[in-house]
C-alpha angles and dihedrals in degrees: 000000000000123000139156086219087075100093118133126089091241092053093047093044095054096041089056086052095048092052091057094055095030096104090042093053091044094050091059098042098080096050093044089054094050093047093040083234123158115242093245094160091054094049090047088054093048091052095047090050091049100246093132087065092055100106097033106107117251095247089064094048101268134113093260094225118185122233087256091056091050093048095049093047095044087051088055094045091046090061091054096045123350095198094052092047095048093046097050090039092069091054093050095044091049092050093044094052095043094056099035093052095032090230098173133043116285092250093052092048093050088047095050094044087064089054092050092050088055095048109277116160122207139184138163121259106204112123118095133185092241099046103033118205115009092226088072091065103239119160109253119234090214104096140186121217123197118243136159111305094000148336139308115220129198130176148082128264124201130209096027099170114212088010099160097044096046119108094193138023128201100214123200114217140164107252109218090200097061099022090233145096116281136173128225130195106229121183114220092241095060114120117261096027114120139159122235109220094224110117106130110151136145094233135042088014094161096059089078092213095181127167118275111223118205111193112182090324111186114217123187119232097254090056087066088096106164138029130161110346134177117266111250135169110271112203091177086076085072088083084083099063089037090063094050090044084058090052092050089048089053092049090051091047089052096050095047090052092045091050090048093055111027112103115181113189092235091077136036111251129353129326093251086079089061114102094225093051091046090052094051091045089052090048093052092051095050092049091047093048094049093048091047094051093043093053098039096046090051089053092051088048090070089072093058116022119121103191128048091224091060098060097030093070095047090048096053092041092048092064092049097046094046092048098046094043093041093054087050093050092052088047090052090047090054092049090054096048089041122194089348086070088073093057112116092223090062122078097225094082089055093047088051091053097040097047090057093058087067090068085070097048117098130305097039118208095258093047091048090054090048092052090048089050094049091054093046094047091071088076120072099231116036133174118167119208112185116210109219122179109311100333138062117254124188107222099170140319138209123208110188098177101011119089119235095256096051088045092055091046089054094047092050089053090053097051 
């Protein structure tokens, strides 16, 4: 992945490092996927090299990477191994948000920073089977009861990515005492914490996102780290589309290489000389470039935006654009490679399965549109035209003070 948008010293340093271990990570990816095995060796390398300190501020002993740095590096890592990128991305985003927004007490932030410097891995455990995605606002069945010197927590959390490798969990629970949602920092070694070995999915198999079981887990008062907080734009969540952009890049690279080398005896030369293949290659490239620029520019925007509404829209839209165009890129790559793309010894079938997992990472498409709509409804006349790839697609529109007929005429004039 070469791009003039790669410009900071942090980005260049880590991309050089990734290039050195690229073949090693890729060699393990297929077997880890088949066995649904977590890429422990990859994560150990990332810890040893200091990548897990990437988004920790410099004053706490980290590298102080920006959201833009993280997004670009996660895109690159995603092209090497999607499961590794998505797993470590959760840790990077949690650390980035915690310290940027000062979500814990200063003493707790100081204490946990030392853990991160020494290799701690953390993720939020919020999803539940009964409530679905936490972004939809359901009340969790996991509950925390106040006792002397702390709380006792019981419940089961689903989709706990990197579950067996994590050293700490931030568990969301309904706090009986306050009748509201709260978050608790729970070390993996805490009595009553266990992992259910039940991750059996078609996509992102190597993330080992097993259920986290909490059975009468006692948590001290100081580990009740978060309660109600103001909703703010969180650019660290862009690690999610970054990973899937990387997978789309990998599919594109494989298809290009295949087209340059495949020589069926029905034609003279390789298939990259065929007009149909050339058209699909060009279409893939345009989709990839537009998705990359949308996502990376949004990430860069977090360093300069002045109003929440400005960046909220781009953040929500980035996930939708990258996922929809990424899926199309993988589909085009498989069309170019043909039936061979379904062979288990080729990576395209894994890219096909893995990229679809991204549809179910937050924010989901319908939620992203809802967020866009809420921001847009603050204006009197709102029409949303969603730019997708190299063409204008009308996704939906709202006309607060314009009747349907006039709105339709306006849209027809635009397109």
